[in-house]
C-alpha positions in Angstrom: 102.8 141.7 90.1 99.8 140.3 91.9 98.5 137.0 90.9 94.9 135.8 92.1 95.6 132.6 94.5 92.9 133.1 96.6 90.5 129.8 96.5 86.8 130.3 96.6 86.7 129.2 100.2 89.2 132.0 100.9 87.4 134.4 99.4 84.1 133.4 101.1 85.8 133.2 104.5 85.4 136.3 106.7 83.5 138.3 103.7 81.5 141.3 105.5 78.3 139.9 104.2 75.8 142.2 105.9 77.6 145.5 105.1 77.7 144.3 101.5 74.1 143.4 101.4 73.2 146.7 102.7 75.3 148.9 100.1 73.9 146.5 97.9 70.5 148.2 98.1 71.8 151.6 97.7 73.6 150.5 94.5 70.8 149.4 93.0 69.1 152.8 92.7 71.1 154.0 89.9 70.8 151.2 87.2 67.0 150.8 88.4 66.8 154.8 87.7 69.2 155.0 84.7 67.8 152.0 82.6 63.8 152.4 83.7 63.5 154.7 80.5 65.2 152.7 78.0 62.2 150.7 77.0 59.9 153.6 76.1 62.2 156.3 75.6 61.7 156.1 71.7 57.9 156.5 72.2 58.3 159.1 74.7 60.4 161.2 72.3 57.8 160.5 69.5 55.2 161.5 72.1 56.9 164.6 72.4 56.7 165.3 68.8 60.0 167.0 68.3 61.8 164.7 66.2 61.1 165.4 62.2 61.1 161.8 61.5 62.0 158.4 63.1 65.5 158.6 61.9 66.1 161.6 64.1 64.7 160.1 67.4 68.1 158.7 68.0 69.5 162.1 68.0 67.2 163.4 70.7 67.7 160.2 72.7 71.2 160.9 72.9 70.6 164.3 74.0 68.7 162.9 76.9 71.4 160.5 78.0 74.5 163.1 77.5 72.6 165.5 79.5 72.5 163.0 82.5 76.2 162.2 82.0 77.3 165.6 81.4 75.8 166.8 84.6 77.6 163.9 86.5 80.7 164.8 84.9 80.6 168.4 86.6 79.3 167.0 89.9 81.5 163.8 90.6 84.4 165.1 92.2 82.3 167.5 94.4 80.5 164.9 95.5 83.7 163.0 96.4 85.0 165.8 98.2 81.8 166.1 99.9 82.2 162.6 101.2 85.5 163.0 102.8 84.0 166.2 104.6 80.5 164.6 105.6 81.0 161.0 105.6 80.5 158.1 102.6 76.9 157.4 104.3 75.7 161.0 104.3 76.4 161.7 100.7 75.1 158.2 99.4 71.7 158.7 100.6 71.6 162.3 99.6 72.3 161.1 96.4 69.6 158.5 96.4 67.5 161.0 97.7 68.2 163.2 94.6 67.7 160.5 92.1 64.4 159.7 93.6 63.1 163.5 93.3 64.6 163.6 89.7 62.6 160.6 88.7 59.1 162.2 89.6 60.0 165.4 87.5 61.1 163.1 84.9 57.9 161.3 84.7 55.9 164.3 84.9 57.6 165.7 82.0 55.4 167.5 79.5 57.6 168.2 76.7 61.1 167.2 75.8 63.0 170.1 77.2 61.3 169.2 81.0 62.3 165.7 80.4 66.1 166.9 79.5 66.0 169.1 82.9 65.0 166.2 84.7 67.7 163.9 83.5 70.2 166.9 84.0 69.2 167.5 87.7 69.6 163.4 88.3 73.0 163.6 86.9 73.8 166.7 89.4 72.3 165.0 92.1 74.0 161.7 92.4 77.7 161.4 92.4 77.1 157.8 94.1 79.3 155.6 91.6 82.7 156.9 92.6 81.8 156.8 96.4 80.3 153.4 95.9 83.6 152.2 94.9 85.3 153.6 97.6 82.8 152.5 100.1 83.2 149.0 99.0 87.0 149.0 99.1 86.7 150.4 102.6 84.4 147.5 103.6 86.2 144.8 101.9 89.8 145.9 102.7 91.5 142.7 102.1 92.6 141.6 98.8 90.9 138.0 99.0 87.5 139.9 99.4 87.9 142.2 96.9 87.3 140.4 93.8 84.1 139.5 95.2 82.8 142.7 96.6 83.8 144.6 93.3 82.3 141.7 91.1 79.0 142.4 93.2 78.9 145.8 92.3 78.7 144.7 88.4 76.3 142.2 89.3 74.2 144.6 91.2 74.2 147.0 88.2 73.2 144.4 85.9 70.5 143.2 88.4 69.3 146.7 88.8 69.1 147.1 85.0 66.5 143.9 84.8 64.0 145.2 87.2 64.6 148.8 85.8 64.2 147.2 82.3 61.1 145.4 83.1 59.6 148.4 85.1 60.0 150.5 82.4 58.2 148.1 80.0 55.1 146.7 81.9 54.5 150.3 83.6 54.2 152.8 81.0 51.0 153.2 79.5 52.1 153.3 75.7 49.2 152.3 73.1 51.4 152.5 70.2 51.6 149.6 67.8 54.8 147.7 66.9 55.0 149.4 63.4 53.2 152.7 63.9 53.9 156.2 64.9 50.5 156.4 66.8 50.6 158.8 69.8 49.8 157.8 73.2 46.2 157.7 74.1 44.6 160.3 76.3 41.3 159.4 76.5 41.1 158.9 80.1 41.5 161.7 82.4 43.1 159.6 85.3 46.5 161.1 86.6 48.4 158.2 84.8 46.6 158.6 81.4 47.4 162.4 81.4 51.2 161.4 82.1 51.7 158.2 80.8 55.4 157.7 81.8 54.6 158.7 85.5 53.7 155.3 86.9 57.2 153.7 86.3 58.8 156.7 87.7 56.7 157.0 90.7 57.4 153.2 91.6 61.2 153.5 91.0 61.1 156.4 93.2 59.4 154.5 95.9 61.9 151.6 95.8 64.7 154.0 95.9 63.2 155.7 99.0 62.9 152.3 100.7 66.6 151.6 99.7 67.6 155.1 101.6 65.6 153.7 104.9 67.6 150.5 104.8 70.5 152.2 104.4 70.1 155.1 107.4 69.1 152.2 109.7 72.0 149.8 108.8 74.9 151.2 106.8 78.1 151.8 109.0 79.9 154.9 108.2 83.7 153.6 106.6 85.6 157.1 106.3 88.5 156.8 108.7 87.5 159.8 110.7 83.7 160.3 110.0 82.8 156.7 111.6 83.8 158.0 115.1 81.0 160.4 114.7 77.5 159.4 116.1 75.1 157.9 113.9 71.5 158.2 115.0 70.0 156.1 112.0 72.6 153.0 113.0 71.4 153.5 116.5 67.8 153.1 115.8 68.9 150.0 113.2 70.9 148.4 115.8 67.9 148.6 118.3 65.7 146.9 115.7 68.3 144.1 115.2 68.6 143.7 118.9 65.0 143.3 119.3 65.0 140.5 116.6 67.7 138.6 118.7 70.5 139.8 116.7 74.0 140.4 118.2 75.1 144.0 117.4 78.7 145.3 118.0 79.2 148.2 120.1 79.8 151.5 118.0 83.0 153.4 118.4 81.4 156.4 119.7 80.1 154.7 122.8 83.4 153.0 123.5 85.5 156.0 124.7 86.5 154.4 127.7 88.8 151.7 126.0 92.4 152.5 125.4 95.1 151.1 122.9 98.7 151.0 124.0 100.8 153.2 122.7 102.2 151.9 119.3 99.5 149.5 119.0 97.8 149.6 115.4 94.3 150.9 114.9 93.4 147.9 112.9 95.1 144.7 112.2 94.6 143.7 108.6 95.1 140.1 109.1 92.5 140.0 111.6 91.4 136.3 112.3 88.0 136.8 113.9 85.8 136.5 111.2 82.4 137.9 113.2 84.7 141.1 113.7 85.8 141.5 110.5 82.0 141.3 109.2 80.5 143.5 111.9 83.3 146.1 112.3 84.7 148.2 109.6 86.4 150.0 112.1 88.6 149.8 115.3 87.6 151.2 118.5 88.5 154.6 119.2 90.5 155.1 122.3 91.8 158.3 124.3 95.6 157.5 124.1 97.8 159.9 122.7 98.7 157.2 120.1 95.2 157.7 118.6 94.9 161.1 118.9 98.6 161.8 117.0 97.5 159.2 114.4 93.8 161.2 113.7 95.8 164.7 113.5 98.3 163.2 111.3 95.8 161.6 109.2 93.8 165.0 108.8 97.2 166.8 108.3 98.2 164.4 105.5 95.2 164.7 103.6 95.5 168.5 103.7 99.3 168.4 102.7 99.1 165.9 100.2 95.7 166.9 98.2 97.5 169.1 96.0 99.7 166.1 94.9 96.6 164.0 94.8 95.3 166.4 92.1 98.3 166.1 89.6 99.7 162.9 90.3 98.1 159.5 89.3 100.4 156.4 88.7 100.6 155.3 85.1 99.2 152.0 85.7 95.7 153.9 87.1 96.1 156.3 84.1 96.1 153.4 81.8 93.3 151.6 83.6 91.2 155.1 83.5 91.8 155.3 80.0 90.4 152.0 79.5 87.5 152.6 81.4 86.7 155.7 79.4 86.5 153.4 76.3 84.5 150.7 77.8 82.1 153.1 79.4 82.0 154.9 75.6 81.0 151.6 73.9 78.8 150.2 76.6 76.8 153.5 76.8 76.2 153.2 73.1 74.9 149.5 73.5 72.8 150.1 76.5 71.2 153.5 75.2 70.7 152.5 71.5 69.8 149.2 71.6 66.1 149.6 72.9 65.8 152.4 70.1 67.0 149.9 67.5 64.5 147.2 68.9 61.7 149.7 69.1 62.1 151.1 65.4 59.5 149.7 63.1 60.7 147.0 61.1 60.6 147.9 57.4 60.6 144.9 55.3 60.5 147.1 52.0 63.9 149.0 52.8 65.8 146.0 53.5 68.5 144.3 51.4 71.5 142.2 52.6 73.7 142.9 53.6 74.1 146.6 53.9 70.9 148.2 53.0 69.0 148.4 56.8 66.5 150.8 57.7 64.2 150.6 60.8 64.8 148.2 63.5 63.0 145.2 64.9 59.6 146.5 65.7 59.2 145.8 69.5 56.6 147.2 72.0 57.8 148.6 75.3 56.9 146.0 76.9 58.5 143.5 74.7 61.9 145.4 74.9 61.5 145.4 79.0 61.0 141.8 79.2 64.0 141.2 76.9 66.2 143.7 78.9 65.4 142.2 82.2 65.4 138.4 81.2 68.7 138.7 79.5 70.2 140.9 82.2 69.1 138.1 84.7 70.9 135.7 82.9 74.1 137.7 82.7 73.8 138.0 86.6 73.7 134.1 86.8 76.3 133.5 84.5 78.5 136.1 86.4 77.7 135.0 89.6 78.5 131.4 88.9 81.9 132.0 86.5 83.3 135.2 88.1 84.6 133.0 91.1 86.2 130.6 88.9 88.0 133.4 86.6 89.4 134.9 89.7 91.0 131.6 90.7 92.3 130.7 87.5 92.8 133.9 85.5 94.9 137.2 86.6 92.8 140.0 87.0 94.1 141.9 83.8 93.4 138.4 81.8 90.1 138.6 82.9 89.5 142.1 81.9 90.5 141.2 78.3 88.3 138.1 78.2 85.3 140.2 78.6 86.4 142.6 76.1 87.4 140.1 73.5 83.3 139.2 73.5 82.1 142.6 72.5 83.3 143.0 68.8 81.7 140.2 67.6 78.1 140.8 69.3 78.1 144.4 67.6 79.1 143.2 64.4 76.3 140.9 63.9 73.6 142.8 65.9 72.1 144.8 62.8 72.2 141.9 60.7 69.5 139.6 62.6 66.9 141.6 61.3 67.3 139.7 57.9 66.3 136.7 59.8 62.9 138.2 60.7 59.9 135.8 59.2 58.4 139.0 57.5 61.5 139.4 55.4 62.3 135.6 55.1 59.5 133.5 55.2 61.8 130.3 55.2 62.8 131.4 58.5 60.9 130.3 61.6 59.2 133.0 63.4 61.4 132.5 66.8 64.7 132.5 65.3 65.0 136.4 65.5 63.8 136.5 68.9 66.5 133.8 69.9 69.1 135.4 68.4 68.4 139.0 70.4 68.2 137.4 73.4 71.0 135.2 73.2 73.1 138.2 71.9 71.8 140.3 74.9 72.7 137.6 77.4 76.2 137.4 76.2 76.8 141.1 76.2 75.3 141.2 79.9 77.6 138.7 81.0 80.8 140.2 79.1 80.2 143.4 80.7 79.6 142.1 84.2 83.0 140.5 83.9 84.7 143.7 82.2 83.5 146.1 84.5 84.0 144.2 88.0 87.7 143.4 86.8 88.6 147.0 85.6 87.2 148.1 89.2 89.5 145.8 90.7 92.6 147.0 88.6 92.0 150.8 89.5 91.3 150.2 93.3 94.5 147.9 93.6 96.9 150.0 91.3 95.7 153.3 93.3 97.7 154.5 96.6 95.3 153.8 99.5 95.4 157.5 100.5 94.3 158.4 96.9 91.7 156.1 96.0 88.7 158.3 96.9 89.9 161.1 94.9 91.4 158.4 92.0 87.6 157.0 92.0 86.1 160.2 91.6 88.5 161.1 88.6 87.8 157.7 87.3 83.9 158.3 87.5 84.6 161.7 86.2 86.1 160.0 83.0 83.4 157.7 82.6 80.7 160.2 82.9 82.4 162.1 80.0 82.6 159.2 77.9 78.7 159.1 78.8 78.3 162.3 77.8 80.0 162.2 74.3 78.7 158.7 73.5 75.1 159.6 73.1 75.6 162.7 71.2 78.1 161.7 68.7 76.4 158.2 68.0 72.8 159.7 68.0 73.9 161.6 65.2 75.7 158.8 63.4 73.0 156.4 64.0 70.5 158.9 62.6 72.7 159.8 59.2 73.3 156.2 58.6 69.8 155.1 59.1 68.4 157.9 57.3 70.3 157.2 54.2 69.3 153.5 54.8 72.6 152.1 56.3 71.4 151.5 59.6 74.1 148.7 60.2 77.2 150.8 59.6 77.0 152.6 63.0 77.2 149.3 64.6 80.2 148.3 62.6 81.8 151.1 63.4 81.3 150.4 67.1 82.7 146.7 66.5 86.0 148.6 65.4 85.9 150.9 68.4 85.5 147.6 70.7 88.7 146.2 69.0 90.6 149.3 69.7 89.4 149.2 73.4 90.5 145.3 73.8 93.9 146.5 71.9 94.5 148.8 74.8 93.9 146.4 77.3 96.9 144.5 76.2 99.1 147.5 77.5 97.2 147.0 80.9 99.0 144.7 83.6 97.9 143.8 87.2 99.7 145.9 90.1 98.9 146.5 93.7 100.1 149.8 95.1 100.2 148.2 98.7 102.9 146.2 97.6 105.2 149.0 96.1 
């Protein structure tokens, strides 16, 4: 069993900062795009006038979320295989471009079915999550760097949620009061008046295009074979960096004259030169027979063992993937339906402590966006400060359980905060409900940041090196399946309970699910495939 014995200084020493910053820009694309709709999704569905009543809005919100996840479920493995054929960088940039294109269509949606098509298209055109995990593992190939690298993925997701939630809240032209069901105003003839949900989507699409340009210029290919192919974008980026006075390493496709001695390893994993570790995620490729044979063997090995990869996954990995399914299931429910709960009108006359709950908190889109962005940022700060300490003093599996243990409590109390509303109980100060919701969201943001980072590390270390790309694609496929099933199932559950006046019941059932998720984590133990 692997234990975490690396000090914070050891984790930071030689960390590939520049490449992690570049991959971080691309990582931000999906959470920004995915979460920018949450502050206004309730109002958008009401604007489409497809739901029979407010209780049914959760069902249609679930359909939109499920369409994205189901499409991603269908396409993830194919994108992963494409990244093996064309390279990680090419597919990552294509996925971001597909997301930007889909965002524009979503913003231009005139009815629910067009919005459903746009979300489905976004899922089909973006398989970046599994490829991103593989790429980060190839950039930070040393164990001492993996905790920090994979925690950054979760941090960036949380930070992207902050940006997406804020943009979706402040840039959506809704004129819906907190307690009414009035449609959006179309009095003006401007483009963004005719398409009130377009502005935030255009801004997000432009941001993603900027990230694509940054990635094209500066991201290094990490695939073992494709990194030797000429990269025009990287050459342009190198020229820009040289003009600014930065030192740029010689790229492998320019170093054909260098030779390795027969038997010399292509990459020394214990390399001491920190600058080389940061700037070179690959060795120079020479012309020796050793290199040619190694490349041929590697290529043949991928072909010969692909069938084995399809059917043989280590037991430790399977446990982690199941846990990833359960975590993703409950997290998607929270992320998708928490904003809907916040947006539903506060119906004091339908509240009776503790079980009779109908409606929600009566937040506007701007207030929802503000809450999601601020609490997401708080979660980012907490994870960045505490995660290195957790990785130093706790095994990865223990840190994983710590994160999971928080969720049951949070989910249980979430619907009960409505009884602290000043309109329901005048003895309560007006700020109490908001304070509790901000605290609740901050804790969830921190817990999820810890949980998903540790789960990524558990899967990565338990996976044989040659299987990691495929295993990550399977893990992402299972995650997409969870994210597809969760909104459909829970959207229906929430609608049924809310219609009967027991809106809190769906969150208490989710609390039970999270207890089951924590219980399953007790059977997961940290392993390292490279040590077995």
